[in-house]
C-alpha positions in Angstrom: 153.6 70.6 78.9 156.2 67.9 78.6 159.0 70.1 79.9 156.9 71.5 82.8 156.0 68.0 83.9 159.6 66.7 83.4 161.0 69.7 85.3 158.6 69.1 88.2 159.5 65.4 88.3 163.2 66.0 88.3 162.9 68.7 91.0 160.7 66.6 93.2 162.4 63.1 92.8 165.9 64.0 91.6 166.3 60.7 89.5 169.9 59.6 88.9 170.9 58.6 85.4 173.7 56.5 83.9 174.5 56.1 80.2 172.7 59.2 79.0 175.3 59.6 76.3 173.8 56.4 74.6 170.7 58.4 73.6 171.3 59.8 70.1 171.0 63.6 69.8 168.9 63.1 66.6 167.5 60.3 64.5 165.2 57.4 65.3 165.7 54.8 68.1 163.7 52.4 70.1 164.0 52.6 73.9 163.3 49.1 75.4 162.7 49.3 79.1 161.8 47.0 82.0 158.4 48.0 83.5 158.1 48.3 87.3 155.6 51.1 87.8 153.0 53.3 86.3 155.4 56.2 86.6 158.1 54.6 84.3 156.6 56.4 81.3 157.1 59.7 83.0 160.5 59.4 84.6 162.3 58.3 81.4 161.0 61.2 79.2 161.7 63.6 82.1 165.5 63.0 82.0 165.7 63.3 78.2 165.9 66.4 76.0 164.1 64.6 73.2 160.5 63.5 73.1 159.8 59.8 73.7 156.5 58.3 72.6 155.1 55.4 74.5 152.0 53.3 73.9 149.1 53.7 76.3 145.6 52.2 76.4 143.0 54.3 74.6 140.8 54.5 77.8 143.2 57.0 79.2 142.3 59.4 76.4 138.5 58.7 76.0 137.2 58.8 79.6 134.4 61.3 79.8 134.2 64.2 82.3 136.6 66.7 83.7 138.8 64.0 85.2 138.9 62.2 81.9 139.9 65.3 80.0 142.7 66.1 82.5 144.0 62.6 82.3 144.0 62.7 78.5 145.8 66.1 78.5 148.4 64.7 80.9 149.1 61.6 78.9 149.4 63.6 75.7 151.7 66.0 77.4 154.2 63.2 78.4 154.2 61.7 74.9 151.7 58.8 75.3 150.1 57.4 72.2 146.6 55.9 72.5 146.1 52.4 71.2 142.8 50.5 71.3 143.5 47.2 73.2 139.9 45.8 72.9 141.2 42.9 70.8 144.5 41.2 71.6 145.7 40.7 68.0 144.3 44.0 66.9 146.0 45.8 69.8 149.3 44.2 68.9 149.1 45.3 65.3 148.0 48.8 66.2 151.0 49.1 68.6 153.4 47.9 65.9 152.0 50.3 63.3 152.2 53.2 65.8 155.8 52.4 66.6 156.7 52.2 63.0 155.1 55.6 62.4 157.1 57.2 65.3 160.4 55.7 64.0 159.7 56.8 60.4 159.3 60.4 61.8 162.8 60.1 63.1 161.7 60.1 66.8 162.3 58.0 69.9 159.8 55.2 70.5 159.5 53.7 74.0 158.3 50.2 74.5 158.1 47.7 77.4 158.9 44.2 76.0 157.4 42.5 79.0 154.0 43.9 77.9 152.8 44.8 81.4 154.2 45.8 84.8 156.2 43.3 86.8 154.0 42.0 89.6 156.9 41.4 92.0 159.9 43.4 90.8 161.5 40.6 88.8 162.2 40.7 85.1 159.9 38.6 83.0 160.2 37.1 79.5 159.8 39.6 76.7 157.0 39.3 74.2 158.5 38.8 70.7 155.8 40.7 68.7 156.1 44.5 69.2 159.7 45.3 69.9 161.3 42.9 67.5 158.9 43.6 64.6 159.3 47.4 64.9 163.1 47.1 65.1 163.4 44.7 62.1 160.8 46.6 60.0 162.5 49.9 60.5 166.2 49.0 61.1 166.2 51.4 64.1 168.7 50.7 66.9 167.4 49.3 70.1 168.6 51.0 73.3 168.1 48.9 76.5 166.9 50.8 79.5 166.6 49.8 83.2 164.3 51.6 85.5 165.5 51.3 89.1 163.3 51.4 92.3 160.3 53.1 90.5 158.0 50.4 92.0 158.9 51.7 95.4 157.8 55.2 94.6 154.3 54.2 93.4 153.5 50.5 93.9 150.4 49.2 92.1 147.2 50.4 93.9 148.9 53.3 95.6 147.6 56.8 94.6 150.1 59.0 96.4 153.8 58.5 95.3 156.6 58.3 97.9 159.3 60.9 97.5 162.6 59.0 96.9 165.2 58.9 94.1 164.7 56.4 91.3 167.4 55.5 88.9 167.7 55.0 85.2 170.5 53.1 83.4 170.8 53.3 79.7 172.7 50.8 77.8 174.6 50.9 74.4 172.5 50.7 71.2 171.9 47.2 69.8 172.1 46.7 66.0 169.9 44.0 64.5 170.5 44.8 60.8 171.8 41.3 60.4 168.2 40.2 60.5 166.8 42.6 57.9 163.8 41.2 56.0 163.2 38.5 58.7 160.6 40.3 60.8 158.1 37.6 60.2 160.4 34.7 61.3 159.2 33.8 64.8 162.6 32.3 65.7 164.3 35.6 64.8 161.8 37.6 66.7 162.4 35.4 69.7 166.2 35.8 69.4 166.0 39.6 69.1 163.7 39.9 72.1 165.8 37.6 74.2 169.0 39.5 73.4 167.3 42.8 74.5 166.0 41.3 77.7 169.4 40.0 78.6 170.9 43.5 78.2 168.0 44.9 80.4 168.7 42.2 83.0 172.4 43.2 83.1 171.5 46.8 83.5 168.8 46.4 86.2 170.3 43.6 88.2 166.8 42.0 88.4 166.2 38.3 88.7 165.0 36.9 85.4 161.9 34.7 85.2 161.4 32.8 81.9 157.6 33.2 81.8 155.4 36.1 80.7 154.5 38.6 83.3 150.8 38.2 82.3 151.1 34.5 83.2 152.8 35.3 86.5 150.0 37.7 87.3 147.4 35.0 86.7 149.4 32.6 88.9 149.6 35.2 91.7 145.9 36.0 91.4 145.0 32.3 91.4 147.3 31.7 94.4 145.7 34.6 96.3 142.2 33.3 95.4 143.1 29.8 96.6 144.6 31.3 99.8 141.5 33.3 100.4 139.2 30.3 99.8 141.4 28.3 102.2 141.2 31.0 104.8 137.4 31.0 104.3 137.2 27.3 104.7 139.3 27.4 107.8 137.1 30.0 109.3 134.0 28.0 108.4 135.6 24.9 110.0 136.5 26.9 113.1 133.0 28.3 113.3 131.5 24.8 112.9 133.8 23.4 115.6 132.9 26.3 118.0 129.3 25.7 117.3 129.7 21.9 117.9 131.6 22.6 121.1 128.9 25.0 122.3 126.2 22.4 121.5 128.1 19.7 123.4 128.7 22.1 126.3 125.0 23.0 126.4 124.1 19.3 126.2 126.5 18.5 129.1 125.0 21.3 131.2 121.5 20.0 130.5 122.5 16.5 131.5 124.1 17.8 134.7 120.9 19.8 135.4 118.8 16.7 134.9 121.1 14.7 137.2 120.8 17.4 139.8 117.0 17.5 139.5 116.9 13.7 139.7 119.1 13.7 142.8 116.9 16.3 144.4 113.8 14.2 143.8 115.6 11.2 145.2 116.7 13.2 148.2 113.1 14.4 148.8 111.8 10.9 148.4 114.3 9.5 150.9 113.5 12.2 153.4 109.7 11.6 153.1 110.3 7.8 153.5 112.4 8.4 156.6 109.8 10.7 158.0 107.1 8.0 157.4 109.1 5.3 159.0 109.7 7.5 162.1 106.0 8.2 162.3 105.1 4.6 162.0 107.6 3.7 164.6 106.1 6.3 166.9 102.7 4.9 166.3 103.9 1.4 166.9 105.5 2.6 170.2 102.3 4.2 171.3 100.3 1.1 170.4 102.7 -1.0 172.4 102.4 1.3 175.4 98.6 1.1 175.2 98.7 -2.6 175.1 101.0 -2.8 178.1 98.7 -0.4 180.0 95.7 -2.5 179.2 97.4 -5.6 180.3 98.3 -4.0 183.6 94.7 -2.8 184.2 93.4 -6.3 183.5 95.8 -7.8 186.0 94.7 -5.4 188.7 91.1 -6.4 188.1 91.9 -10.1 188.4 93.6 -9.6 191.7 
């Protein structure tokens, strides 16, 4: 199954390779690679004639149902080794033991010193536990590997891959026999890991970030959460402002309506008053006319 999958990948994506001569034809070795994509563990074995065993989380092999069985068969076919990662320390020890077992069988063991995929394409600080301890416990050479552009083929969260050519650069083997018997010295573990990461950086051309990728992912997640909360707060403030503006506009319209109604009442009152004044004036004029007529009649009688 490994060869059928590898042949299909090479045919579909046509990955280019540099330094293939640095992979030994036989004997144990550790392939330490940067980690850009889910597909890294498929492309590297695809271009090699030898089997490469990588560590994979046990859930890929234990998921129930038809899909779970197909996933498990696929990962087994490409040389993935299940490791229970339910406990951080236990997972690390299980990965180290699995790596030592692979090396003792004289095979190739693949490992990602960063411990997880890069969240942004940069190269992050290597974790000193797995890679260095396996290398020092077994004496196997460490071969630095750089995956190129695999994150563009299948970015995190994307189901369908994009057809394009990834690249793989393989460096010269690194010998750490000078540290034999020092696999429990944390300063030695750090030095070995940093030396490997430096070689990977030279091969990949990636920007190096001196923090762990897991910490970077937390920072990115926290920043995204803060940005989302800020956007939510801005939307709430905008909605409140719009509500306040609508309330003020409604109040203004009500005030204008009250003023219009008051003016109408005032206009009606003024008209009624003018009409009353006119009527009174007319009555007064009639009364005056009547008085004049009475006076005239009285004068005629006297005469």
